[in-house]
C-alpha positions in Angstrom: 59.5 -85.0 109.5 59.0 -84.6 105.7 55.7 -83.0 106.1 57.3 -80.2 108.4 60.0 -79.8 105.9 57.5 -79.4 103.1 55.4 -76.9 105.1 58.6 -74.9 105.9 59.6 -74.8 102.2 56.0 -73.8 101.3 56.0 -70.8 103.7 59.3 -69.8 102.8 58.2 -69.7 99.1 55.1 -67.6 99.9 57.1 -65.0 102.0 59.6 -64.8 99.0 56.6 -64.2 96.5 55.1 -61.6 98.8 58.3 -59.7 99.3 60.0 -58.6 102.6 57.7 -57.5 105.4 54.6 -58.2 103.4 52.1 -60.8 104.3 51.7 -63.6 101.9 48.3 -62.8 100.6 49.3 -59.4 99.4 51.4 -60.1 96.2 50.7 -57.0 94.2 53.0 -54.2 94.5 51.3 -51.2 96.4 53.9 -48.7 95.0 53.0 -45.1 94.2 49.6 -44.2 92.8 48.0 -47.2 94.6 46.4 -47.8 97.7 48.4 -49.5 100.4 46.5 -52.6 100.3 45.1 -52.9 96.7 43.2 -56.1 97.2 41.3 -54.7 100.1 40.2 -51.5 98.5 39.4 -53.4 95.1 37.1 -55.9 97.0 35.4 -53.2 99.1 34.8 -51.1 95.7 33.2 -54.2 93.9 31.0 -55.0 96.9 30.0 -51.3 97.1 29.5 -50.8 93.5 27.9 -54.3 92.5 26.6 -55.9 95.9 23.3 -55.8 97.3 21.5 -55.4 100.6 23.7 -55.4 103.9 27.0 -55.9 101.9 26.6 -52.8 99.7 25.7 -50.9 102.9 28.5 -52.2 104.8 31.0 -51.2 102.1 29.6 -47.7 101.7 29.9 -47.3 105.4 33.4 -48.7 105.5 34.5 -46.3 102.8 33.2 -43.3 104.8 34.7 -44.6 108.1 38.1 -45.3 106.6 38.0 -41.8 104.9 37.3 -40.0 108.1 39.8 -42.1 110.2 42.5 -41.3 107.7 41.7 -37.5 107.6 43.7 -35.1 105.8 47.1 -36.2 107.1 46.4 -39.9 106.1 45.5 -38.7 102.6 48.5 -36.5 102.4 50.7 -39.6 103.0 48.6 -42.0 100.7 46.7 -39.8 98.1 45.9 -42.9 96.1 43.4 -44.0 98.6 41.0 -41.3 97.6 39.8 -42.5 94.3 39.6 -46.1 95.5 37.2 -45.0 98.5 35.1 -42.7 96.2 34.2 -45.1 93.6 31.6 -47.2 95.2 29.9 -44.1 96.8 30.0 -42.3 93.4 28.6 -45.4 91.5 25.8 -45.9 94.0 24.9 -42.1 94.2 24.5 -41.6 90.5 20.9 -41.9 89.2 21.9 -43.4 85.9 23.3 -46.7 87.6 20.2 -49.0 87.8 19.6 -51.5 90.4 20.5 -49.6 93.5 18.0 -49.4 96.3 17.1 -45.9 97.1 18.3 -46.4 100.8 21.6 -47.4 99.3 21.6 -44.2 97.0 21.0 -42.1 100.2 23.7 -43.8 102.3 26.0 -43.2 99.2 25.5 -39.6 99.1 26.1 -39.3 103.0 29.3 -41.4 102.5 30.4 -38.7 99.8 29.4 -35.9 102.3 31.6 -37.4 104.9 34.4 -38.0 102.4 34.2 -34.5 101.2 34.7 -33.3 104.8 37.6 -35.6 105.5 39.5 -35.2 102.4 41.4 -31.9 101.6 39.6 -30.0 98.8 42.1 -30.4 96.0 42.6 -34.2 97.0 38.7 -34.7 96.8 38.5 -32.8 93.5 41.2 -34.5 91.7 40.0 -38.2 92.9 36.4 -37.2 92.1 37.3 -36.2 88.6 39.5 -39.5 88.3 36.5 -41.6 89.3 34.2 -39.9 86.8 36.7 -40.3 84.1 37.0 -43.9 84.8 33.4 -44.3 84.8 32.8 -42.5 81.7 35.4 -44.6 80.1 34.1 -47.7 81.0 30.7 -46.8 79.9 32.1 -45.8 76.5 34.0 -49.0 76.2 30.9 -51.0 76.9 29.0 -49.2 74.3 31.6 -49.6 71.6 31.7 -53.4 72.4 28.0 -53.4 72.2 28.1 -51.9 68.7 30.9 -54.1 67.6 29.1 -57.1 68.7 26.0 -56.0 66.6 28.5 -56.1 63.5 30.4 -59.3 64.5 27.5 -61.3 65.6 24.4 -60.1 63.8 22.3 -63.1 65.1 22.9 -62.3 68.9 22.2 -58.6 68.0 18.9 -59.6 66.4 17.9 -61.8 69.3 18.4 -58.9 71.7 16.6 -56.4 69.6 13.6 -58.9 69.5 13.8 -59.4 73.2 13.8 -55.6 73.6 10.9 -55.1 71.5 9.0 -57.9 73.3 9.6 -56.1 76.5 8.3 -52.8 75.1 5.3 -54.5 73.8 4.6 -56.1 77.1 4.8 -52.8 78.7 2.4 -51.1 76.1 0.0 -53.9 76.7 0.0 -53.6 80.5 -0.6 -50.0 80.1 -3.4 -50.5 78.1 -4.9 -52.9 80.4 -4.5 -50.6 83.3 -6.2 -47.9 81.5 -9.0 -50.1 80.4 -9.4 -51.3 84.1 -9.9 -47.8 85.3 -12.3 -47.0 82.5 -14.6 -50.0 82.9 -16.2 -48.7 86.1 -19.8 -47.1 85.8 -18.6 -43.6 86.6 -17.4 -41.2 84.1 -13.9 -40.3 83.9 -14.6 -36.6 85.2 -16.4 -38.0 88.2 -13.4 -40.4 89.1 -11.2 -37.5 88.6 -13.0 -35.4 91.1 -13.1 -38.0 93.7 -9.3 -38.5 93.8 
C-alpha cells in the first residue's frame, strides 16, 4: 500500500510540474514565439543538423512532412514552427557546412522546396531570415571564442597551429608523391596527356 501511495504522489508531482493538460515530459512553456512541442522540434533539429546517415535523412523528411501537413493554416496558427522546421534543412543545404553527405545535401534542398511551397511566402521569408541570422550569430560567436582562446590559452593555440601545419605538410607531401608517381612512367608528359 505504501508503494501505491508513493507512486500516486510522484505522478501528482509530475502533473503539477508539467502544468494542467500537458504531459509530464513537456515541462517547458511553449508560449508565443515557440513551437507547440519545443523538445520535439529541438530534438529533430539536432538530429537533422548534426546526425548522420539514416537519422539525418529521417529528420529532414520529418521536417518536410510536418511542414506540408501543417500547410498555410497551420503556420498561420503556429508561426514559430517555421524556423524550427527550416533550421536542419538550411544547415544541411549550406555548402559551407562540412561533414554532410551529398545525398543529404540534395535531400535538404528538396525539403526546403517542399517547405517553400507549404509555407506562406511572408512566413517562409521571415523564418529563413531568422535561421540565417541564427547560424551567422553562432558562427561569429564560435570565431570570437576561438580568438579569445588563442589569447587566454596560448599553449593550446600553439598545439592547434602545429597540428594544422602538420596536416598542411602531409597534404603537400601527398600531392608531390602523386605527381611523382605519374611522372615516373616511361612515356613523356605530353604523350600521357594525349592518351587521356
